[in-house]
N, C-alpha and C positions, 0 to 999 in steps of 0.2 A: 438294765440287765447285762451281765457280762456273757459274751458268747465265745466259745472256743472250739477248735477242731480237735476232737479226740479220736484215737485209734486204739483198738485192742492190741495187746502184745500178741505176737504170733503164737498160735496154738491155744489161746484162751478164748472162752466165750464170755463176753461181758454183757449183761442185760441192761437195757435202757428203761428205767422206771417210768419215763414220760411216755412210753409207747407200749404200755401193758406188759413190760418185761421181755419184749422182743430182743433178740441178740443184736448187738451193735454190728454193723457191717464191717468187713475186714478193711475196706477203704476208708472207714471212719465216717464221722458226721459232725456237723456243727451243732453243739448243744448249749443250753443255758447252764452256765457254771453253777454248781451247787455243792453242798457238803457231800452229797453222794459221789460226785465226780472227783472231788478233792480226796475222799477216802480211797477211791479206785486208783488215783495217782500215787498216793502214799503206799498202798499195798502192792504196787508194781503191775497192776492189771491193764493199765492204759498208758499211752504216751500222749502228750499234748504237742501238737504241731505248731509251726510258725503261724501267727495270726494272718499273715498275707496269703498263706496256703488255704485259709478258710474260704476265700472267695471261689476257689476251684472245687471245693467239696460240696456234696449235696446238702441242701438245707432240709432238715427233718422237721416236718410239721407236727405240732402237738394235736392229738385227736380232740375233736370237740365232743362235749358231753351234753346230754339233755339236762334240764334244770332239776328234774327229780328222777331218782332211780339209777343214775349213773350210766345210762345207756348212751351209746354213740348215736349221734344224729345224722 
């Protein structure tokens, strides 16, 4: 999996689909690169930082879900 540090462009709220649609923090987060993030980059909503800066950014954990019902465990 490809991981990248993404930051929202100033003044925009970008939702993170891997975290229930919670807004991406202004300081950014390391995310698993997907077509969603590629589209956000193409539409100008996010910037992608230098991969070496990713080590200093907070690692965002993907919530765990129960086997049935989609509830968080």
